[in-house]
TORNU-118404 format. One line per 2 residues: number of its first residue (from 0); their letters; for each residue x, y, z of C-alpha. Coordinates in nm, 4 decimals. Example, Ala and Ser with C-alpha at 12.3 -4.5 7.8 and 13.67 -1.06 7.14 Angstrom:
BEGIN
0) as) 1.2300 -0.4500 0.7800 ~ 1.3670 -0.1060 0.7140
end
This chain:
BEGIN
0) xx) 1.1164 -0.7636 2.8644 ~ 1.0270 -1.1341 2.6503
2) xx) 0.7250 -1.1885 2.4537 ~ 0.6887 -1.5925 2.3390
4) xx) 0.4288 -1.6869 2.1082 ~ 0.3920 -1.8067 1.7367
6) xx) 0.4427 -1.6633 1.4156 ~ 0.1850 -1.7715 1.1522
8) xx) 0.4221 -1.8329 0.7832 ~ 0.1599 -1.8118 0.5283
10) xx) 0.3675 -1.9894 0.2742 ~ 0.6866 -2.1665 0.2315
12) xx) 1.0140 -2.0011 0.1510 ~ 1.3081 -1.7587 0.2788
14) xx) 1.1945 -1.4843 0.4983 ~ 1.3773 -1.1567 0.5811
16) xx) 1.3181 -0.9666 0.9010 ~ 1.4337 -0.6607 1.0474
18) xx) 1.4514 -0.5725 1.3877 ~ 1.4706 -0.2054 1.5019
20) xx) 1.5481 -0.0876 1.8677 ~ 1.7078 0.1554 2.0291
22) xx) 1.8950 -0.0841 2.2755 ~ 1.9347 -0.4968 2.2930
24) xx) 1.6964 -0.6834 2.0800 ~ 1.7035 -1.0542 1.9906
26) xx) 1.4542 -1.2363 1.7660 ~ 1.4503 -1.6355 1.7642
28) xx) 1.2353 -1.8177 1.5576 ~ 1.2339 -2.2197 1.6283
30) xx) 1.5367 -2.1756 1.8936 ~ 1.7445 -2.0268 1.6420
32) xx) 1.8845 -1.6669 1.6413 ~ 1.7557 -1.4738 1.3572
34) xx) 1.8733 -1.1443 1.4302 ~ 2.0315 -0.9468 1.7276
36) xx) 2.0881 -0.6043 1.7986 ~ 2.3532 -0.5866 2.0475
38) xx) 2.3591 -0.2589 2.2599 ~ 2.6965 -0.1810 2.2654
40) xx) 2.8612 -0.0534 2.0453 ~ 2.5761 0.2405 1.9933
42) xx) 2.5000 0.3359 1.6447 ~ 2.3222 0.1204 1.4111
44) xx) 1.9528 0.0915 1.5363 ~ 1.8345 -0.2058 1.3360
46) xx) 1.9497 -0.5686 1.2372 ~ 1.8686 -0.7989 0.9554
48) xx) 1.8358 -1.1789 0.9369 ~ 1.6829 -1.4707 0.7031
50) xx) 1.5405 -1.7770 0.7751 ~ 1.3422 -2.0309 0.5449
52) xx) 1.0324 -2.1443 0.7311 ~ 0.7707 -2.3833 0.5748
54) xx) 0.3820 -2.2648 0.5604 ~ 0.2169 -2.2641 0.9176
56) xx) 0.2819 -2.1652 1.2792 ~ 0.6493 -2.1213 1.4123
58) xx) 0.7707 -2.0616 1.7815 ~ 0.8456 -1.6687 1.8300
60) xx) 1.0476 -1.5424 2.0783 ~ 1.1480 -1.1744 2.0964
62) xx) 1.3851 -1.0194 2.3997 ~ 1.4300 -0.6908 2.4411
64) xx) 1.6267 -0.4785 2.7288 ~ 1.5702 -0.1002 2.8148
66) xx) 1.9108 0.0792 2.8888 ~ 1.8187 0.4710 2.7715
68) xx) 1.5395 0.6806 2.8377 ~ 1.2625 0.5193 2.6248
70) xx) 1.1324 0.2407 2.4471 ~ 1.1637 0.1487 2.1086
72) xx) 1.1066 -0.1996 1.9362 ~ 0.9797 -0.2868 1.5816
74) xx) 0.9460 -0.6037 1.3637 ~ 0.9418 -0.6166 1.0063
76) xx) 0.9506 -0.9047 0.7604 ~ 0.9635 -0.9649 0.3669
78) xx) 0.7906 -1.2398 0.2952 ~ 0.8770 -1.4790 0.0330
80) xx) 0.7857 -1.3330 -0.3235 ~ 0.6823 -0.9842 -0.1821
82) xx) 0.8772 -0.6658 -0.3032 ~ 0.8606 -0.4623 0.0095
84) xx) 0.9228 -0.5296 0.3715 ~ 0.6355 -0.4570 0.6006
86) xx) 0.5902 -0.4512 0.9875 ~ 0.4946 -0.7682 1.1235
88) xx) 0.1014 -0.8015 1.1328 ~ -0.0819 -0.8782 1.4678
90) xx) -0.2900 -1.1071 1.2730 ~ 0.0599 -1.3442 1.2046
92) xx) 0.1346 -1.3701 1.5762 ~ -0.0206 -1.5456 1.8706
94) xx) 0.0389 -1.5041 2.2188 ~ 0.1664 -1.8648 2.4252
end
């Protein structure tokens, strides 16, 4: 599956992303790979990546490949100046 759209960055700065998946997952922002969870070897179900974003909308592409018995994919972020990661809220995402 592939989802394309935009991500609203509320402020300038460094964003930390976490992609949690039971199979292959890829997060790209503005055409740059931020995090990729490889299917093999199995084990770690999450990967992290960081990117500097300016305030405003950025193109996002999220890819997922299911190779097991169930689907599981989560996208978390930590905004600049915030202490805790949270699931990227639906209000920050807009489909193409």
